[in-house]
C-alpha positions in Angstrom: 9.3 21.4 -1.8 6.3 21.4 -4.2 4.2 18.4 -5.0 5.4 18.6 -8.6 9.0 18.4 -7.6 8.3 15.5 -5.2 6.6 13.7 -8.1 9.7 14.3 -10.3 12.0 13.1 -7.6 10.0 9.9 -7.1 10.0 9.2 -10.8 13.7 10.0 -11.0 14.5 7.5 -8.3 12.2 4.7 -9.4 13.3 2.6 -12.4 11.5 0.1 -14.6 12.6 -3.6 -14.8 11.2 -5.3 -17.9 9.9 -8.8 -17.8 9.8 -9.2 -14.0 8.4 -11.1 -12.3 7.1 -12.6 -15.5 7.6 -11.9 -19.2 5.5 -9.0 -20.3 5.3 -7.4 -16.8 7.3 -4.3 -16.1 8.3 -4.0 -12.4 8.7 -0.5 -10.9 11.8 -0.8 -8.7 11.5 1.7 -5.8 14.7 0.6 -3.9 16.7 3.6 -5.1 14.0 5.8 -3.5 14.2 4.2 -0.1 18.0 4.3 -0.3 17.7 8.2 -0.5 17.0 9.1 3.2 15.9 12.6 2.4 13.5 11.6 -0.3 12.2 8.6 1.7 11.4 10.9 4.7 9.7 13.4 2.4 7.5 10.7 0.8 6.6 9.3 4.2 5.6 12.8 5.5 3.5 13.4 2.3 1.6 10.2 2.8 1.1 10.5 6.6 0.1 14.2 6.9 -3.3 14.1 5.2 -4.5 11.3 7.6 -3.2 12.8 10.8 -5.9 12.4 13.4 -8.3 10.6 11.1 -7.0 7.0 11.3 -6.2 4.7 14.1 -3.8 2.3 12.4 -2.0 1.7 9.1 -2.1 -1.6 7.2 0.3 -2.3 4.4 0.8 -5.0 1.8 3.7 -7.4 1.6 6.4 -6.8 0.8 7.4 -3.3 -0.4 4.3 -1.8 1.1 5.6 -2.8 4.5 8.5 -0.3 4.1 6.2 2.6 3.5 3.3 1.5 5.7 5.5 1.0 8.8 7.2 4.4 8.3 3.8 6.1 7.7 2.4 4.5 10.9 5.4 5.6 13.0 5.2 9.2 11.9 1.9 10.0 13.7 2.4 7.2 16.3 0.0 4.6 15.0 0.0 0.9 15.1 1.0 -1.1 12.0 -0.9 -4.1 10.6 1.1 -6.3 8.2 -1.1 -7.8 5.4 0.9 -10.9 4.4 0.8 -13.5 1.8 -1.1 -16.6 2.9 0.7 -19.0 5.2 3.4 -16.4 6.3 1.9 -15.3 9.7 2.2 -17.4 12.9 -0.9 -18.1 15.0 -4.6 -17.7 14.1 -5.2 -15.7 10.9 -8.1 -14.6 8.7 -7.7 -14.2 5.0 -9.1 -13.6 1.6 -8.4 -15.1 -1.8 -8.3 -12.8 -4.8 -7.2 -12.5 -8.5 -3.9 -11.0 -9.6 -3.1 -9.8 -13.1 -1.0 -12.9 -13.6 -2.6 -15.5 -11.2 -4.4 -15.8 -7.9 -3.2 -15.2 -4.3 -4.3 -15.1 -0.7 -3.6 -12.4 1.9 -4.0 -12.7 5.7 -3.8 -10.8 8.9 -3.8 -12.0 12.5 -7.4 -12.5 13.6 -6.9 -10.1 16.4 -5.1 -7.4 14.4 -8.1 -5.1 14.0 -10.2 -3.5 16.7 -13.9 -3.3 15.9 -14.7 0.1 14.3 -11.0 1.2 14.0 -10.2 3.4 11.1 -7.4 1.7 9.1 -5.4 3.4 6.3 -4.2 0.9 3.6 -0.8 1.5 2.0 0.6 0.0 -1.2 3.7 0.9 -3.1 2.9 0.4 -6.8 -0.3 -1.5 -7.3 -1.0 -2.9 -10.8 -4.7 -3.7 -11.2 -5.5 -2.7 -7.6 -6.6 -6.3 -6.7 -4.3 -6.7 -3.8 -5.2 -3.4 -2.2 -8.9 -4.0 -2.8 -8.6 -7.4 -1.2 -6.8 -5.9 1.8 -9.7 -3.4 2.2 -12.2 -6.2 2.0 -10.3 -8.3 4.5 -9.9 -5.5 7.0 -13.6 -4.5 6.7 -14.7 -8.1 7.2 -12.8 -7.9 10.5 -14.8 -4.8 11.6 -12.4 -2.0 10.4 -13.4 1.0 8.5 -11.0 1.8 5.6 -11.3 5.5 4.9 -8.6 5.4 2.2 -5.7 4.0 0.4 -2.3 5.6 0.0 -0.3 4.6 -3.1 3.3 5.6 -3.9 3.0 5.3 -7.7 -0.2 4.7 -9.6 0.0 3.1 -13.1 -2.9 4.7 -14.7 -3.1 2.4 -17.7 -3.7 -0.6 -15.5 -6.8 1.1 -13.9 -6.0 -0.1 -10.4 -8.1 2.8 -9.0 -11.2 1.2 -10.5 -10.8 -1.7 -8.0 -10.8 0.8 -5.2 -13.9 2.7 -6.3 -15.7 4.5 -3.5 -12.6 5.0 -1.5 -10.3 8.0 -1.1 -7.2 7.0 -3.1 -4.2 9.3 -2.9 -1.0 9.0 -4.9 1.8 11.6 -5.4 2.7 10.0 -8.7 0.6 8.8 -11.6 2.3 7.3 -14.7 
């Protein structure tokens, strides 16, 4: 299947939910996409294939990023690093605070989640301003990882999230 048809299928499966989680924010609901086994598998392959042999682990952002990140990690047989909201992981953690488009937040990983010098791919589903993905890259790098790139399911061009990830390879099959 061509990249253009994959993009059309992703856009056809995703739907916009206005005023969620706050008034004025439009939420991109990807649950119909993950309910379609064939489309979900195709999306995972499209995200995993370019990184085959060039990364050691996959990190993904809570919560919907976990769905894609874990599947992308399993495809080439890599480990998975959950990047969670502050206070959600048991045991010793390291974290970073960052700004959101509608507030502030903290993300954390286990302090032993990253091996020094490991190459970690960051996965996010539909970043808005890119702040969470950028914070994840910063956090992983502060723990000794190298972040060669970021995989995004749907990029919202008007929000300029790619700007927060400048200097990194950013791939997305869909830009709206």
